[in-house]
C-alpha positions as CSV (number, residue, x, y, z in Angstrom):
1,M,6.9,30.0,-12.5
2,E,7.8,26.7,-14.1
3,N,6.9,26.7,-17.4
4,T,4.9,23.1,-17.7
5,T,3.2,23.3,-20.7
6,Y,2.0,20.4,-21.9
7,H,2.4,18.5,-25.4
8,S,1.8,15.1,-26.8
9,K,5.1,12.8,-26.7
10,S,6.3,10.0,-29.0
11,I,6.3,6.6,-28.2
12,E,10.0,7.1,-27.4
13,E,9.8,10.4,-25.5
14,L,7.7,8.6,-22.6
15,T,8.7,8.1,-19.1
16,F,6.8,6.1,-16.0
17,T,5.2,9.6,-15.3
18,D,3.7,9.8,-18.7
19,D,0.1,9.1,-18.9
20,G,-0.8,5.7,-20.8
21,M,2.6,4.1,-19.5
22,F,2.5,4.2,-16.3
23,Q,-0.9,2.3,-16.0
24,A,0.8,-0.2,-18.6
25,V,3.7,-0.7,-16.3
26,L,1.5,-1.6,-13.5
27,H,0.0,-4.0,-15.0
28,D,2.8,-6.3,-13.6
29,P,0.6,-7.2,-10.5
30,E,4.3,-8.3,-9.0
31,I,6.4,-4.8,-9.7
32,C,3.2,-3.2,-8.7
33,A,2.3,-5.2,-5.5
34,E,6.1,-4.2,-4.8
35,L,5.4,-0.6,-5.2
36,V,2.7,-0.2,-3.1
37,E,4.3,-2.4,-0.3
38,R,6.7,0.0,-0.7
39,L,4.8,3.5,-0.3
40,L,1.8,1.8,1.9
41,H,4.0,0.4,4.2
42,V,1.2,-2.3,3.7
43,K,1.1,-6.1,3.2
44,V,-0.4,-6.9,-0.2
45,N,-1.3,-11.1,-0.2
46,H,-2.8,-11.3,-3.2
47,V,-3.3,-8.7,-6.4
48,E,-6.9,-10.0,-7.5
49,Y,-6.3,-7.9,-10.5
50,P,-4.7,-4.4,-11.4
51,K,-7.3,-3.2,-13.5
52,L,-6.2,-0.4,-15.9
53,E,-8.3,3.2,-16.0
54,K,-10.9,1.2,-14.2
55,Q,-14.0,3.4,-14.8
56,I,-16.4,4.1,-11.9
57,A,-20.1,5.4,-13.0
58,P,-23.1,4.0,-10.9
59,Y,-25.4,6.0,-12.1
60,Y,-26.0,7.5,-15.9
61,S,-26.5,10.7,-14.5
62,T,-23.7,11.4,-12.0
63,K,-19.9,12.2,-12.6
64,G,-17.6,9.2,-13.0
65,V,-14.1,8.7,-12.4
66,R,-11.3,6.9,-14.0
67,L,-9.0,5.4,-11.9
68,D,-5.3,4.8,-13.0
69,V,-4.9,1.6,-11.4
70,Y,-7.1,-0.2,-9.5
71,I,-6.1,-3.0,-7.2
72,K,-8.2,-5.5,-5.0
73,D,-5.8,-7.4,-2.7
74,S,-7.8,-10.0,-0.2
75,D,-9.0,-7.4,2.5
76,K,-8.0,-4.3,1.1
77,I,-9.0,-1.7,-2.2
78,I,-6.3,0.3,-3.5
79,D,-6.2,3.2,-6.0
80,V,-3.2,4.3,-7.4
81,E,-3.3,7.5,-9.1
82,L,-0.1,9.3,-10.8
83,Q,-0.1,13.3,-10.8
84,S,2.9,14.5,-13.2
85,Y,0.7,17.9,-13.4
86,P,-0.6,20.6,-10.5
87,Q,-4.2,19.7,-9.6
88,E,-6.7,22.1,-8.3
89,A,-8.9,20.6,-4.9
90,L,-6.8,17.5,-5.1
91,G,-8.3,17.2,-1.6
92,K,-11.8,16.9,-3.1
93,R,-10.9,15.0,-6.0
94,T,-9.7,12.0,-3.2
95,R,-13.1,12.4,-1.4
96,Y,-14.9,11.6,-4.4
97,Y,-12.6,8.7,-5.5
98,Q,-12.9,7.0,-2.2
99,S,-17.0,7.9,-2.2
100,M,-17.3,6.1,-5.8
101,I,-14.6,3.0,-4.7
102,D,-17.5,2.1,-1.6
103,I,-20.4,2.6,-4.1
104,D,-19.0,0.5,-6.2
105,S,-18.6,-2.2,-3.5
106,L,-21.9,-1.8,-2.3
107,M,-23.9,-2.1,-5.2
108,K,-22.5,-5.7,-5.5
109,G,-24.6,-6.5,-2.5
110,Q,-21.7,-5.8,0.2
111,D,-23.5,-4.4,3.4
112,Y,-21.1,-1.7,5.1
113,P,-19.5,-4.4,7.7
114,E,-18.2,-5.8,4.7
115,L,-16.3,-3.4,3.4
116,K,-12.5,-3.7,2.6
117,E,-10.0,-1.6,3.8
118,S,-9.1,1.5,1.4
119,Y,-6.5,3.3,0.1
120,I,-6.0,6.2,-2.0
121,L,-2.4,6.6,-2.8
122,F,-1.2,9.9,-5.0
123,I,2.0,10.0,-6.4
124,C,2.7,13.4,-7.6
125,K,5.7,15.2,-9.1
126,H,4.7,18.7,-8.0
127,D,4.3,19.5,-3.9
128,P,0.1,19.7,-4.2
129,F,-0.3,21.7,-0.8
130,K,-0.1,25.5,0.0
131,D,-0.5,27.6,2.9
132,E,-2.3,30.7,2.7
133,N,0.9,32.5,1.5
134,G,1.1,30.1,-1.5
135,R,4.5,28.5,0.2
136,C,4.6,25.2,-0.2
137,Y,4.5,22.4,2.9
138,K,7.4,20.5,1.1
139,L,6.8,17.1,2.9
140,P,7.9,14.0,0.9
141,C,4.2,12.2,2.1
142,Y,1.1,13.4,3.4
143,T,-0.8,10.7,5.0
144,F,-4.4,11.7,6.0
145,R,-7.1,9.6,8.1
146,N,-10.3,10.2,9.7
147,Q,-9.7,11.2,13.8
148,C,-11.4,13.3,16.4
149,S,-10.6,16.9,16.7
150,E,-11.4,16.9,20.5
151,N,-9.5,13.5,21.2
152,P,-6.8,12.7,18.4
153,E,-6.3,9.7,20.1
154,V,-10.3,8.5,19.3
155,N,-10.6,6.9,15.6
156,L,-13.3,6.7,13.3
157,N,-12.1,3.6,12.4
158,D,-13.8,3.7,9.0
159,K,-10.8,1.6,7.3
160,S,-10.0,4.3,5.0
161,C,-6.6,6.2,4.5
162,K,-4.7,8.4,2.1
163,V,-1.3,9.3,1.2
164,I,0.3,11.7,-1.1
165,Y,3.4,11.5,-2.3
166,N,5.5,14.8,-3.2
167,A,8.2,13.8,-4.9
168,S,9.4,17.2,-5.6
169,A,10.7,16.7,-1.9
170,Y,12.5,13.5,-2.6
171,K,15.4,14.8,-0.4
172,E,13.3,15.2,2.7
173,A,12.8,11.7,2.9
174,K,13.9,9.5,5.7
175,D,13.4,6.4,4.5
176,P,16.2,5.3,1.8
177,K,13.8,3.5,-0.6
178,I,11.4,6.1,-0.5
179,Q,13.6,8.7,-1.3
180,A,15.1,6.7,-4.1
181,F,12.2,6.3,-5.9
182,L,10.6,9.9,-5.4
183,H,14.4,10.8,-7.1
184,F,13.4,8.4,-10.2
185,I,9.6,9.8,-10.4
186,S,11.1,13.3,-10.1
187,T,14.3,13.0,-12.2
188,N,13.5,9.5,-14.0
189,E,17.3,8.7,-12.9
190,P,16.9,5.3,-11.7
191,G,20.3,5.0,-10.1
192,K,21.2,2.2,-8.1
193,D,17.9,1.6,-6.3
194,D,16.6,-1.9,-7.7
195,L,12.6,-1.2,-8.0
196,S,13.3,1.8,-10.1
197,R,15.8,0.5,-12.3
198,R,13.4,-2.3,-13.4
199,L,10.7,0.0,-13.6
200,S,12.8,2.0,-16.1
201,Q,13.8,-1.3,-17.8
202,L,9.7,-2.1,-18.5
203,V,9.1,1.6,-19.4
204,E,12.2,1.0,-22.6
205,K,10.4,-3.1,-22.9
206,T,6.6,-1.6,-22.6
207,K,7.6,1.0,-25.6
208,E,8.3,-1.8,-28.0
209,N,5.3,-3.5,-27.3
210,E,3.0,-3.4,-30.6
211,I,0.4,-3.5,-28.5
212,F,0.8,-0.7,-26.9
213,R,2.2,1.3,-29.3
214,R,-0.8,0.8,-31.7
215,D,-3.0,1.7,-28.3
216,Y,-1.0,5.0,-27.7
217,A,-0.8,6.1,-31.2
218,A,-5.0,5.4,-31.5
219,M,-5.4,7.2,-28.4
220,N,-3.2,10.1,-29.2
221,L,-5.0,10.5,-32.4
222,H,-8.4,10.6,-30.9
223,D,-7.1,12.8,-27.8
224,R,-5.9,15.4,-31.1
225,D,-9.2,15.0,-32.8
226,I,-11.5,16.5,-29.5
227,Q,-9.0,18.7,-29.0
228,R,-8.9,20.2,-32.7
229,A,-12.8,20.1,-32.5
230,A,-13.0,21.6,-28.8
231,R,-10.5,23.9,-30.1
232,K,-12.4,24.9,-33.0
233,E,-15.4,25.5,-31.4
234,G,-13.9,27.9,-28.5
235,I,-11.8,30.3,-31.0
236,A,-15.4,30.2,-33.2
237,E,-17.3,31.4,-30.3
238,G,-14.9,33.9,-29.3
239,I,-15.2,35.3,-33.1
240,Q,-18.8,34.8,-32.4
241,Q,-18.5,37.2,-29.6
242,G,-16.7,40.0,-31.3
243,I,-13.4,39.6,-30.0
244,F,-10.6,40.3,-31.9
245,L,-7.4,40.3,-29.9
246,G,-3.4,39.4,-29.5
247,T,-2.3,36.3,-29.8
248,E,-1.8,35.7,-26.0
249,E,-5.0,37.2,-25.8
250,K,-6.7,34.8,-28.2
251,A,-5.2,32.0,-26.3
252,V,-6.7,33.1,-23.0
253,K,-10.1,33.2,-24.6
254,T,-9.8,30.1,-26.2
255,A,-8.7,28.1,-22.9
256,K,-11.5,30.0,-20.9
257,N,-14.2,28.8,-23.6
258,L,-12.7,25.3,-23.8
259,L,-13.0,25.7,-19.9
260,K,-16.6,26.3,-19.7
261,M,-17.4,23.6,-22.3
262,N,-15.9,20.9,-19.5
263,L,-14.9,18.6,-21.9
264,L,-11.4,18.5,-22.1
265,S,-8.6,17.7,-19.1
266,T,-6.7,20.7,-17.9
267,E,-3.3,18.7,-20.4
268,Q,-5.5,18.9,-23.4
269,I,-6.6,22.4,-22.8
270,A,-3.1,23.3,-22.5
271,Q,-2.3,21.8,-25.4
272,A,-5.1,23.1,-27.8
273,S,-4.6,26.6,-26.4
274,E,-0.7,26.4,-26.4
275,L,-0.7,28.0,-23.1
276,P,1.4,26.6,-19.4
277,I,-0.6,24.1,-17.4
278,E,-0.3,26.8,-14.6
279,R,-2.1,29.5,-16.5
280,V,-4.8,27.3,-17.3
281,L,-5.3,26.1,-13.9
282,E,-5.5,30.1,-12.9
283,L,-7.9,30.7,-15.0
284,K,-9.6,27.7,-14.7
285,K,-10.0,29.4,-10.6
286,A,-10.6,32.4,-11.7
287,L,-14.2,31.0,-13.5
């Protein structure tokens, strides 16, 4: 199993697939539209706004969502997400994101016929789909639309689509442009592909931006403060329960306590407990 232990990166270490950098680079409307057109094979007529980390929480008591890049075209809404680490329940996540996007639209006064065509686009570095034996399907792209089980020709026509790319299977992509982009996501090597080279250049340019450097430093400081406090509380809970374990067992107990607290992301818990992300996901599933 690949060890993907999470650690906080310095600005100089950041790549396009890192949280913060991905959103910053796609804040360029032209590059964002070009990327979406390549991956979804749809025409983006007008980007009203690429909004970074749009938050949708319709009611104070509901679980809100934070979308990486939220694009509103003249006739469609597109949410673009990037997953650098394996995530569980990806299908249910896309389902919830879709519902929140629709609620957000309807709360602004739209009626059902006025709902725009919507796309949930996930770019994953690892294959998110496995069979019952744990073997990856190894498709470079998975596209999901609602259709009738009794007759596949009958489409629900709800104008929603979920597209999930698997960068680890870039060699299997038939479209040369798709293959080049997925290769870039998987290896961080832009090669000769024009879009990938421009994305890579924007990453380097963004690293020199003082506003980005300040915001990234503040984000890291905030995350570290939360992780330290949560880890301290998690360890304290273990001690309070009278558990005195070895180093690895302590890390596992810390991770379990943090998972139960439901305050941190999987990546943050992996960093706080110093466990591989895969191990944290296993513990989360067991809980």
